DRENGU-985289 format. One line per field, with one value per atom (N, C-alpha, C): atom name; x, y, z; residue in three letters. Coordinates in Angstrom, 3 decimals. Example, Ala and Ser with C-alpha at 12.3 -4.5 7.8 and 13.67 -1.06 7.14 Angstrom:
2
at <- (N:CA:C:N:CA:C)
xx <- (13.190:12.300:13.200:12.850:13.670:12.900)
yy <- (-5.690:-4.500:-3.300:-2.250:-1.060:0.030)
zz <- (7.800:7.800:7.800:7.080:7.140:7.870)
aa <- (Ala:Ala:Ala:Ser:Ser:Ser)
***
This chain:
198
at <- (N:CA:C:N:CA:C:N:CA:C:N:CA:C:N:CA:C:N:CA:C:N:CA:C:N:CA:C:N:CA:C:N:CA:C:N:CA:C:N:CA:C:N:CA:C:N:CA:C:N:CA:C:N:CA:C:N:CA:C:N:CA:C:N:CA:C:N:CA:C:N:CA:C:N:CA:C:N:CA:C:N:CA:C:N:CA:C:N:CA:C:N:CA:C:N:CA:C:N:CA:C:N:CA:C:N:CA:C:N:CA:C:N:CA:C:N:CA:C:N:CA:C:N:CA:C:N:CA:C:N:CA:C:N:CA:C:N:CA:C:N:CA:C:N:CA:C:N:CA:C:N:CA:C:N:CA:C:N:CA:C:N:CA:C:N:CA:C:N:CA:C:N:CA:C:N:CA:C:N:CA:C:N:CA:C:N:CA:C:N:CA:C:N:CA:C:N:CA:C:N:CA:C:N:CA:C:N:CA:C:N:CA:C:N:CA:C:N:CA:C:N:CA:C:N:CA:C:N:CA:C:N:CA:C:N:CA:C:N:CA:C:N:CA:C:N:CA:C:N:CA:C:N:CA:C:N:CA:C:N:CA:C:N:CA:C:N:CA:C:N:CA:C:N:CA:C:N:CA:C:N:CA:C:N:CA:C:N:CA:C:N:CA:C:N:CA:C:N:CA:C:N:CA:C:N:CA:C:N:CA:C:N:CA:C:N:CA:C:N:CA:C:N:CA:C:N:CA:C:N:CA:C:N:CA:C:N:CA:C:N:CA:C:N:CA:C:N:CA:C:N:CA:C:N:CA:C:N:CA:C:N:CA:C:N:CA:C:N:CA:C:N:CA:C:N:CA:C:N:CA:C:N:CA:C:N:CA:C:N:CA:C:N:CA:C:N:CA:C:N:CA:C:N:CA:C:N:CA:C:N:CA:C:N:CA:C:N:CA:C:N:CA:C:N:CA:C:N:CA:C:N:CA:C:N:CA:C:N:CA:C:N:CA:C:N:CA:C:N:CA:C:N:CA:C:N:CA:C:N:CA:C:N:CA:C:N:CA:C:N:CA:C:N:CA:C:N:CA:C:N:CA:C:N:CA:C:N:CA:C:N:CA:C:N:CA:C:N:CA:C:N:CA:C:N:CA:C:N:CA:C:N:CA:C:N:CA:C:N:CA:C:N:CA:C:N:CA:C:N:CA:C:N:CA:C:N:CA:C:N:CA:C:N:CA:C:N:CA:C:N:CA:C:N:CA:C:N:CA:C:N:CA:C:N:CA:C:N:CA:C:N:CA:C:N:CA:C:N:CA:C:N:CA:C:N:CA:C:N:CA:C:N:CA:C:N:CA:C:N:CA:C:N:CA:C:N:CA:C:N:CA:C:N:CA:C:N:CA:C:N:CA:C:N:CA:C:N:CA:C:N:CA:C:N:CA:C:N:CA:C:N:CA:C:N:CA:C:N:CA:C:N:CA:C:N:CA:C:N:CA:C:N:CA:C:N:CA:C:N:CA:C:N:CA:C:N:CA:C:N:CA:C:N:CA:C:N:CA:C:N:CA:C)
xx <- (-5.086:-4.885:-5.882:-5.412:-6.262:-6.109:-7.231:-7.210:-7.674:-6.923:-7.302:-7.559:-8.696:-9.056:-8.961:-8.332:-8.261:-8.394:-8.947:-9.169:-8.054:-7.471:-6.446:-7.132:-7.189:-7.925:-7.311:-6.002:-5.331:-5.736:-5.763:-6.057:-7.472:-8.243:-9.615:-9.681:-8.829:-8.761:-8.721:-8.907:-8.884:-7.555:-6.875:-5.623:-5.898:-5.468:-5.687:-4.352:-4.307:-3.120:-3.434:-2.641:-2.863:-1.747:-2.148:-1.188:-1.372:-0.312:-0.349:0.168:-0.701:-0.341:-0.089:1.154:1.526:1.779:1.037:1.171:1.834:2.842:3.579:3.740:3.637:3.881:4.959:6.027:7.121:7.369:7.876:8.305:9.652:9.755:10.975:12.087:13.313:14.505:15.428:16.562:17.512:17.954:17.926:18.320:17.309:16.120:15.077:15.032:16.003:15.992:15.888:16.679:16.662:15.310:14.700:13.365:12.368:12.441:11.513:11.735:12.990:13.289:12.565:12.703:12.079:10.556:10.017:8.566:8.034:8.727:8.283:8.226:9.283:9.323:8.225:8.138:7.183:5.730:5.408:4.016:3.605:4.546:4.196:3.936:4.762:4.566:3.259:2.959:1.716:0.482:0.549:-0.633:-0.684:0.474:0.509:1.245:1.643:2.472:1.856:0.533:-0.149:-0.656:-0.243:-0.743:0.050:1.186:2.033:2.865:3.709:4.552:5.540:6.008:6.982:8.220:8.657:9.856:9.640:8.480:8.181:8.090:7.426:7.280:8.638:9.447:10.766:11.646:11.625:12.434:11.942:10.626:10.066:10.463:10.309:10.625:12.098:12.971:14.399:14.793:14.091:14.449:13.832:12.636:11.906:12.067:12.490:12.568:13.992:14.920:16.329:16.778:17.887:18.443:18.744:19.254:19.593:18.358:17.262:16.019:15.478:15.418:14.865:15.779:17.096:18.012:17.729:17.570:17.312:15.956:14.943:13.604:13.563:14.266:14.248:15.050:15.960:16.719:15.904:14.866:13.995:12.893:12.895:11.949:10.496:10.267:8.894:8.232:9.038:8.521:8.406:7.203:6.968:6.599:7.524:7.321:7.045:6.141:5.911:5.945:6.422:6.491:5.602:4.835:3.925:4.601:4.659:5.260:4.192:4.282:3.441:4.373:4.341:5.274:6.716:7.096:8.450:8.841:7.909:8.168:7.579:8.384:7.838:6.905:5.637:4.667:3.959:4.247:3.602:4.252:3.882:4.453:3.557:3.797:3.049:3.991:3.546:4.275:3.255:3.398:2.543:3.403:2.826:3.471:2.416:2.723:1.779:1.784:0.639:0.505:0.902:0.300:0.535:-0.732:-0.730:-1.901:-2.079:-3.325:-3.636:-4.787:-4.766:-5.750:-7.196:-7.434:-8.804:-9.261:-8.361:-8.679:-8.774:-9.868:-10.137:-9.498:-8.691:-7.976:-6.515:-5.642:-4.203:-3.626:-4.166:-3.611:-4.156:-3.635:-4.124:-2.933:-3.090:-2.036:-2.135:-0.999:-0.964:-0.553:-1.395:-1.053:-0.428:0.877:1.573:1.605:1.722:1.791:1.145:0.413:-0.160:-0.239:0.694:0.786:0.980:0.366:0.572:0.824:1.763:2.050:0.782:0.624:-0.600:-0.950:0.037:-0.237:-0.831:-0.793:-1.333:-2.620:-3.141:-4.360:-5.533:-5.596:-6.742:-6.799:-5.695:-5.672:-6.231:-6.506:-7.103:-6.222:-4.911:-4.005:-3.751:-4.153:-4.050:-4.912:-6.075:-6.956:-6.319:-5.645:-4.971:-3.878:-3.119:-2.064:-2.674:-3.744:-4.398:-4.921:-5.605:-6.134:-5.013:-3.883:-2.727:-2.233:-2.030:-1.498:-2.564:-3.845:-4.901:-4.893:-4.673:-4.571:-3.372:-2.254:-1.072:-1.396:-2.119:-2.500:-3.380:-4.377:-5.286:-4.554:-3.602:-2.834:-1.913:-1.703:-0.913:-1.822:-3.064:-4.040:-4.341:-4.312:-4.690:-6.215:-6.756:-8.209:-8.674:-7.733:-8.107:-6.894:-7.154:-6.097:-6.498:-5.521:-5.813:-4.767:-5.120:-4.253:-4.596:-3.710:-3.988:-4.049:-4.953:-4.995:-5.395:-4.771:-5.008:-6.481:-7.069:-8.494:-8.874:-7.890:-8.173:-7.907:-7.429:-7.194:-8.487:-9.440:-10.784:-10.791:-9.896:-9.833:-9.422:-8.429:-7.981:-9.059:-9.725:-10.780:-11.895:-12.275:-13.314:-12.861:-11.603:-11.038:-11.123:-10.687:-10.666:-12.074:-12.970:-14.351:-14.977:-14.686:-15.209:-14.653:-13.417:-12.795:-13.313:-14.098:-14.683:-14.159:-13.228:-12.686:-13.719:-13.640:-14.474:-13.594:-13.993:-13.259:-13.519:-12.436:-12.595:-11.885:-11.149:-10.426:-9.699:-8.848:-8.093:-6.649:-5.806:-4.374:-3.736:-2.784:-2.046:-0.729:-0.599:0.581:1.598:2.747:3.741:4.528:4.502:5.292:6.570:6.453:7.605:7.342:8.270:8.104:6.939:6.580:5.526:4.254:4.244:3.071:2.757:1.469:0.995:-0.311:-0.591:-1.814:-2.803:-4.066:-5.069:-5.345:-5.338:-5.572:-6.753:-7.444:-8.406:-7.660:-8.089:-7.683:-8.824:-8.484:-9.504:-9.197:-10.241:-10.097:-10.949:-10.342:-11.056:-11.018:-12.185:-12.281:-12.706:-11.852:-12.170:-13.366:-14.163:-15.242:-14.633:-15.302:-14.734:-14.274:-15.033:-14.664:-13.588:-13.201:-12.157:-10.810:-10.773:-9.517:-8.916:-8.179:-7.686:-6.584)
yy <- (-11.054:-10.721:-9.653:-8.616:-7.547:-7.417:-7.315:-7.177:-5.778:-5.164:-3.877:-4.031:-3.499:-3.603:-2.223:-2.152:-0.899:-1.190:-0.222:-0.419:0.232:-0.515:0.008:0.497:1.818:2.379:2.006:1.819:1.514:0.153:-0.827:-2.185:-2.630:-1.715:-2.031:-3.352:-3.456:-4.689:-4.330:-5.331:-5.132:-5.645:-4.794:-5.175:-5.451:-6.595:-6.980:-6.943:-6.145:-6.081:-6.792:-7.766:-8.553:-8.267:-7.816:-7.543:-8.554:-9.223:-10.151:-9.424:-9.226:-8.522:-9.531:-9.634:-10.603:-9.876:-10.235:-9.632:-10.609:-10.115:-10.938:-10.164:-10.867:-10.265:-11.082:-10.421:-11.117:-10.503:-11.306:-10.781:-10.093:-8.862:-8.082:-8.544:-8.446:-8.733:-7.517:-7.615:-6.513:-6.101:-7.051:-6.745:-5.836:-5.697:-4.866:-3.456:-3.117:-1.824:-0.651:-0.665:0.444:0.547:-0.590:-0.579:0.105:-0.228:0.338:1.830:2.258:3.695:4.445:3.961:4.637:4.597:3.420:3.297:4.147:4.097:4.830:6.321:6.870:8.308:8.727:8.021:8.435:8.298:7.180:6.969:7.898:8.224:9.149:10.544:10.977:12.299:12.338:11.253:11.210:11.278:10.636:10.554:11.639:12.153:13.123:14.416:14.570:15.700:17.060:17.119:18.401:18.566:17.681:17.715:18.666:19.145:20.056:20.881:21.746:22.568:21.695:22.204:21.454:21.135:22.094:21.898:20.786:20.803:19.764:18.383:18.306:17.014:16.499:17.353:16.918:16.437:17.153:16.747:15.422:15.259:14.009:12.835:13.008:11.934:11.545:12.533:12.238:11.541:11.836:11.236:9.856:9.630:8.383:7.336:7.756:6.821:6.778:6.448:6.351:4.894:4.617:3.260:2.824:3.742:3.417:2.974:3.703:3.373:2.015:1.798:0.528:-0.649:-0.444:-1.518:-1.976:-1.001:-1.329:-2.011:-1.526:-2.108:-3.532:-3.763:-5.093:-6.108:-5.620:-6.519:-6.914:-6.163:-6.457:-7.397:-8.610:-9.635:-9.306:-8.345:-7.951:-7.199:-6.544:-5.773:-6.675:-6.827:-7.697:-6.834:-6.748:-5.964:-6.890:-6.470:-7.153:-6.134:-6.570:-5.697:-6.267:-5.398:-5.760:-5.438:-6.430:-6.259:-6.405:-5.585:-5.719:-5.879:-7.076:-7.379:-7.066:-7.532:-7.408:-5.987:-5.050:-3.688:-3.489:-3.041:-2.796:-1.592:-1.802:-0.720:-0.432:-1.203:-0.966:-1.782:-1.477:-2.235:-2.112:-2.987:-2.973:-3.275:-2.857:-3.191:-3.528:-4.698:-5.087:-5.553:-5.456:-5.963:-6.749:-7.984:-8.827:-8.513:-8.735:-8.645:-7.286:-6.243:-4.880:-4.407:-4.516:-4.115:-2.602:-2.158:-0.737:-0.452:0.717:1.026:0.921:1.310:1.306:-0.061:-1.039:-2.380:-3.333:-4.079:-4.887:-6.271:-6.570:-7.846:-7.601:-8.509:-8.298:-8.861:-9.980:-10.620:-9.919:-8.723:-7.893:-7.353:-7.281:-6.834:-5.337:-4.652:-3.240:-3.140:-2.501:-2.217:-0.831:-0.778:0.512:1.176:0.386:0.987:0.068:0.702:0.000:1.030:0.953:1.959:1.324:1.943:1.576:2.865:2.827:4.010:4.510:5.813:6.424:5.998:5.846:5.514:4.114:3.303:1.945:1.778:2.864:2.770:2.168:2.447:1.981:0.461:-0.208:-1.669:-2.333:-1.535:-2.042:-3.086:-2.924:-3.913:-3.682:-2.512:-2.284:-3.270:-3.600:-4.587:-5.966:-6.295:-7.596:-7.697:-6.620:-6.614:-6.670:-5.932:-5.966:-7.363:-7.986:-9.326:-10.318:-10.134:-11.008:-10.893:-9.646:-9.492:-9.813:-9.634:-10.022:-11.532:-12.288:-13.749:-14.127:-13.424:-13.674:-13.424:-12.336:-11.987:-13.066:-13.506:-14.535:-15.844:-16.156:-17.386:-17.334:-16.133:-15.960:-15.900:-16.393:-16.418:-15.033:-14.039:-12.691:-12.547:-11.684:-11.492:-10.255:-9.471:-8.271:-7.491:-6.300:-5.437:-3.984:-3.150:-1.737:-0.872:0.388:1.304:2.744:3.646:5.076:5.540:6.464:7.046:8.508:9.344:10.788:11.076:11.975:12.262:12.872:13.457:14.057:13.102:11.916:10.925:10.141:10.790:10.222:8.920:8.825:7.608:6.417:6.636:5.558:5.181:6.179:5.915:5.088:5.457:4.710:3.271:3.101:1.771:0.909:1.462:0.676:0.387:1.342:1.089:-0.020:-0.019:-1.073:-2.432:-2.444:-3.696:-4.144:-3.293:-3.677:-2.941:-2.008:-1.233:-0.225:0.068:1.087:2.076:3.333:4.356:4.177:4.069:3.834:4.892:5.791:6.792:7.766:8.566:9.554:9.611:10.207:10.223:11.368:12.056:13.119:12.558:12.549:11.999:13.121:13.009:14.073:14.091:15.247:15.458:16.219:17.212:18.012:18.526:19.292:19.840:20.812:21.375:22.398:21.961:20.716:20.298:18.822:18.548:17.162:17.063:15.873:15.626:14.821:15.261:14.470:13.160:12.071:10.743:10.069:9.242:8.310:7.060:6.479:5.115:4.222:3.174:2.291:0.843:0.075:-1.327:-2.235:-3.328:-4.426:-5.623:-6.030:-7.209:-8.392:-9.426:-10.580:-11.330:-11.855:-12.739:-13.996:-14.621:-15.809:-16.899:-17.108:-18.161:-17.694:-16.387:-15.872:-15.862:-15.827:-15.795:-17.193:-17.503:-18.870:-19.213)
zz <- (-19.773:-21.182:-21.594:-22.277:-22.755:-24.256:-24.963:-26.417:-26.811:-27.730:-28.274:-29.768:-30.239:-31.642:-32.293:-33.463:-34.203:-35.698:-36.423:-37.864:-38.659:-39.568:-40.469:-41.735:-41.930:-43.066:-44.406:-44.453:-45.720:-46.247:-45.372:-45.811:-45.443:-44.816:-44.421:-43.657:-42.663:-41.874:-40.392:-39.581:-38.137:-37.580:-36.840:-36.206:-34.733:-34.276:-32.885:-32.139:-31.078:-30.236:-28.923:-28.591:-27.385:-26.387:-25.205:-24.155:-23.032:-22.682:-21.573:-20.327:-19.345:-18.133:-17.021:-16.600:-15.567:-14.251:-13.249:-11.931:-10.980:-10.257:-9.303:-8.005:-6.877:-5.567:-4.872:-4.440:-3.763:-2.387:-1.480:-0.190:-0.373:0.119:-0.079:0.861:0.371:1.165:1.102:1.762:1.794:0.388:-0.540:-1.917:-2.617:-2.044:-2.649:-2.070:-1.258:-0.581:-1.557:-2.608:-3.574:-4.277:-4.584:-5.192:-4.258:-2.986:-2.020:-1.816:-1.878:-1.792:-2.904:-4.131:-5.276:-5.194:-4.881:-4.761:-3.605:-2.490:-1.311:-1.547:-2.126:-2.392:-3.368:-4.484:-5.508:-5.045:-4.420:-4.017:-2.877:-1.988:-0.906:-1.463:-2.377:-2.986:-3.771:-4.481:-5.255:-4.357:-3.201:-2.333:-1.260:-0.849:0.243:-0.109:-1.347:-1.746:-1.498:-1.450:-1.243:0.189:1.061:2.440:3.327:2.834:3.609:2.627:3.150:2.276:1.521:0.400:-0.404:0.420:1.213:2.030:3.058:3.719:4.715:4.075:2.928:2.236:1.790:1.197:0.715:1.863:2.973:4.132:4.704:4.753:5.268:4.380:3.083:2.134:2.224:2.293:2.344:3.644:4.726:6.013:6.215:5.640:5.884:4.783:3.606:2.476:1.920:2.782:2.388:2.402:1.766:1.785:3.212:4.002:5.391:6.158:5.990:6.700:6.253:4.944:4.453:4.783:4.734:5.111:6.541:7.443:8.851:9.007:8.302:8.420:7.881:6.785:6.183:6.997:7.815:8.691:9.925:10.202:11.340:10.874:11.377:10.908:11.249:12.141:12.457:11.305:10.480:9.351:8.128:7.618:6.463:5.262:4.331:3.114:1.935:1.067:-0.203:-1.334:-2.485:-3.659:-4.754:-5.361:-6.454:-7.782:-8.665:-9.989:-11.072:-12.101:-13.291:-14.484:-15.096:-16.190:-15.790:-14.608:-14.067:-13.658:-13.682:-13.246:-11.849:-10.871:-9.529:-9.546:-9.145:-9.240:-7.917:-6.886:-5.608:-4.509:-3.267:-2.151:-0.927:0.025:1.281:2.434:3.622:4.849:5.920:6.528:7.638:8.806:10.004:11.216:11.984:12.315:13.033:14.531:15.147:16.605:17.170:16.605:17.104:17.813:19.120:19.906:19.847:20.000:19.946:20.902:21.527:22.575:22.101:20.848:20.338:19.835:19.852:19.348:20.532:20.612:21.801:21.765:20.765:20.750:20.389:20.830:20.688:19.397:18.948:17.749:16.506:16.279:15.184:14.395:13.097:12.192:11.948:11.982:11.598:10.135:9.350:7.955:7.921:7.759:7.788:6.422:5.364:4.032:2.994:2.096:0.938:-0.185:-1.113:-2.159:-3.529:-4.534:-5.939:-6.705:-7.636:-8.446:-9.127:-9.156:-9.655:-11.072:-11.919:-13.318:-13.479:-12.418:-12.488:-11.677:-11.134:-10.320:-11.086:-12.392:-13.178:-13.290:-13.005:-13.084:-11.823:-10.785:-9.543:-8.853:-8.979:-8.404:-6.918:-6.430:-4.994:-4.230:-4.792:-4.159:-4.170:-5.259:-5.342:-4.279:-4.102:-3.087:-1.687:-1.468:-0.156:0.167:-0.779:-0.540:-0.230:-0.881:-0.663:0.780:1.263:2.618:3.674:3.318:4.253:4.466:3.399:3.538:4.402:4.218:5.046:6.517:6.761:8.122:8.749:8.015:8.529:8.789:7.939:8.116:9.336:9.856:11.083:12.317:12.147:13.234:13.789:12.925:13.327:13.274:14.109:14.160:13.411:12.932:12.186:11.750:11.214:10.700:10.945:11.342:11.558:10.866:10.675:9.937:10.257:9.818:9.809:8.360:8.056:6.713:6.810:6.003:5.990:5.711:6.468:6.339:4.992:4.301:2.995:1.832:2.140:1.090:0.880:0.235:0.105:-0.699:-1.668:-2.473:-1.617:-0.750:0.135:1.138:1.701:2.675:2.038:0.832:0.118:-0.138:-0.517:-0.767:0.494:1.614:2.849:3.362:3.244:3.667:2.836:1.543:0.674:1.071:1.599:2.033:3.399:4.057:5.331:6.547:6.354:7.474:7.978:9.277:9.886:10.644:10.644:11.378:12.872:13.654:15.095:15.939:15.302:16.076:15.175:15.782:15.021:15.510:14.692:14.983:14.209:14.829:14.147:13.622:12.297:11.629:11.431:12.084:12.069:10.763:10.088:8.877:9.214:10.082:10.506:11.920:12.451:13.797:13.870:12.720:12.703:11.989:11.469:10.708:10.936:11.127:11.186:10.417:9.899:9.135:9.974:10.034:10.757:10.022:10.759:10.191:10.863:10.084:10.657:11.090:12.204:12.514:12.071:11.314:10.762:11.138:11.327:11.746:10.873:10.463:9.802:10.732:11.206:12.071:11.236:11.172:10.356:10.928:10.034:10.461:11.067:12.044:12.698:11.744:10.662:9.718:8.745:8.829:7.953:8.643:9.957:10.691:10.689:9.645:9.448:10.438)
aa <- (Met:Met:Met:Ile:Ile:Ile:Cys:Cys:Cys:Tyr:Tyr:Tyr:Phe:Phe:Phe:Ser:Ser:Ser:Lys:Lys:Lys:Asn:Asn:Asn:Asn:Asn:Asn:Thr:Thr:Thr:Phe:Phe:Phe:Asp:Asp:Asp:Ser:Ser:Ser:Ile:Ile:Ile:Ile:Ile:Ile:Val:Val:Val:Thr:Thr:Thr:Ile:Ile:Ile:Leu:Leu:Leu:Phe:Phe:Phe:Leu:Leu:Leu:Met:Met:Met:Thr:Thr:Thr:Thr:Thr:Thr:Ile:Ile:Ile:Ile:Ile:Ile:Lys:Lys:Lys:Ala:Ala:Ala:Thr:Thr:Thr:Ile:Ile:Ile:Glu:Glu:Glu:Asp:Asp:Asp:Ser:Ser:Ser:Glu:Glu:Glu:Arg:Arg:Arg:Leu:Leu:Leu:Val:Val:Val:Lys:Lys:Lys:Leu:Leu:Leu:Gly:Gly:Gly:Lys:Lys:Lys:Gln:Gln:Gln:Thr:Thr:Thr:Phe:Phe:Phe:Ile:Ile:Ile:Glu:Glu:Glu:Ser:Ser:Ser:His:His:His:Gly:Gly:Gly:Lys:Lys:Lys:Ser:Ser:Ser:Ala:Ala:Ala:Ser:Ser:Ser:Ile:Ile:Ile:Asn:Asn:Asn:Asp:Asp:Asp:Ile:Ile:Ile:Asn:Asn:Asn:Asn:Asn:Asn:Tyr:Tyr:Tyr:Val:Val:Val:Glu:Glu:Glu:Ser:Ser:Ser:Lys:Lys:Lys:Phe:Phe:Phe:Ser:Ser:Ser:Asn:Asn:Asn:His:His:His:Val:Val:Val:Phe:Phe:Phe:Asp:Asp:Asp:Ala:Ala:Ala:Glu:Glu:Glu:Leu:Leu:Leu:Arg:Arg:Arg:Asp:Asp:Asp:Ser:Ser:Ser:Asn:Asn:Asn:Asn:Asn:Asn:Val:Val:Val:Tyr:Tyr:Tyr:His:His:His:Ile:Ile:Ile:Leu:Leu:Leu:Phe:Phe:Phe:Gln:Gln:Gln:Asn:Asn:Asn:Asn:Asn:Asn:Lys:Lys:Lys:Pro:Pro:Pro:Ile:Ile:Ile:Gly:Gly:Gly:Tyr:Tyr:Tyr:Ser:Ser:Ser:Lys:Lys:Lys:Ile:Ile:Ile:Ile:Ile:Ile:Tyr:Tyr:Tyr:Asn:Asn:Asn:Val:Val:Val:Ala:Ala:Ala:Gln:Gln:Gln:Asp:Asp:Asp:Asn:Asn:Asn:Val:Val:Val:His:His:His:Phe:Phe:Phe:Lys:Lys:Lys:Asn:Asn:Asn:Val:Val:Val:Thr:Thr:Thr:Lys:Lys:Lys:Leu:Leu:Leu:Glu:Glu:Glu:Arg:Arg:Arg:Leu:Leu:Leu:Tyr:Tyr:Tyr:Val:Val:Val:Leu:Leu:Leu:Gln:Gln:Gln:Glu:Glu:Glu:Phe:Phe:Phe:His:His:His:His:His:His:Leu:Leu:Leu:Lys:Lys:Lys:Leu:Leu:Leu:Gly:Gly:Gly:Leu:Leu:Leu:Glu:Glu:Glu:Leu:Leu:Leu:Phe:Phe:Phe:Asn:Asn:Asn:Phe:Phe:Phe:Ile:Ile:Ile:Ala:Ala:Ala:Arg:Arg:Arg:Lys:Lys:Lys:Ser:Ser:Ser:Lys:Lys:Lys:Asn:Asn:Asn:Lys:Lys:Lys:Gln:Gln:Gln:Gln:Gln:Gln:Ser:Ser:Ser:Gly:Gly:Gly:Met:Met:Met:Trp:Trp:Trp:Leu:Leu:Leu:Tyr:Tyr:Tyr:Thr:Thr:Thr:Trp:Trp:Trp:Thr:Thr:Thr:Glu:Glu:Glu:Asn:Asn:Asn:His:His:His:Lys:Lys:Lys:Ala:Ala:Ala:Ile:Ile:Ile:Lys:Lys:Lys:Phe:Phe:Phe:Tyr:Tyr:Tyr:Lys:Lys:Lys:Lys:Lys:Lys:Ala:Ala:Ala:Gly:Gly:Gly:Phe:Phe:Phe:Lys:Lys:Lys:Ile:Ile:Ile:Ile:Ile:Ile:Gly:Gly:Gly:Lys:Lys:Lys:Tyr:Tyr:Tyr:Asp:Asp:Asp:Phe:Phe:Phe:Thr:Thr:Thr:Ile:Ile:Ile:Ser:Ser:Ser:Lys:Lys:Lys:Thr:Thr:Thr:His:His:His:Ser:Ser:Ser:Asn:Asn:Asn:Pro:Pro:Pro:Asn:Asn:Asn:His:His:His:Gln:Gln:Gln:Met:Met:Met:Leu:Leu:Leu:Leu:Leu:Leu:Glu:Glu:Glu:Tyr:Tyr:Tyr:Glu:Glu:Glu:Pro:Pro:Pro:Asp:Asp:Asp:Gln:Gln:Gln:Ala:Ala:Ala:Leu:Leu:Leu)
***
């Protein structure tokens, strides 16, 4: 609940506006495909729109964030999507895959965090952390020992977010946008403490 106070000059009184902010996280199903298309396109453009030419970004978005792509991904039980709602409005989403081994990670039971996005206009609410904590608990409950991801080296806000959550840079990766362009990425790893790996 957030309260805003303002003074009404006409009546010399204080007006109190109370906003109830309800946050919900649901596991996505095939029925959420269109929601994910819209969220995926907008959040990718907001976070990576300046990382390549307009033509390359538009082609990438159209090829990777289509109904066909999300329908196929949601039918694959290995892909775990969650959608973040604020007052019933979808404002963010995540995608994780359990047990994705990686050369730079010394244990196999590790979760890959493929996507964690919140619409830019809602960043000030810090709900990305709420969504991250939610999927981290899911990961730990699956007896995972950690989580790894790739993030663009120029996305300083994301890097700061993940470092604060405990991730460390362990490698690098070239993220392909088009046949002629790729973005340098950090590979980052969060190793759960022994008493945290539930």
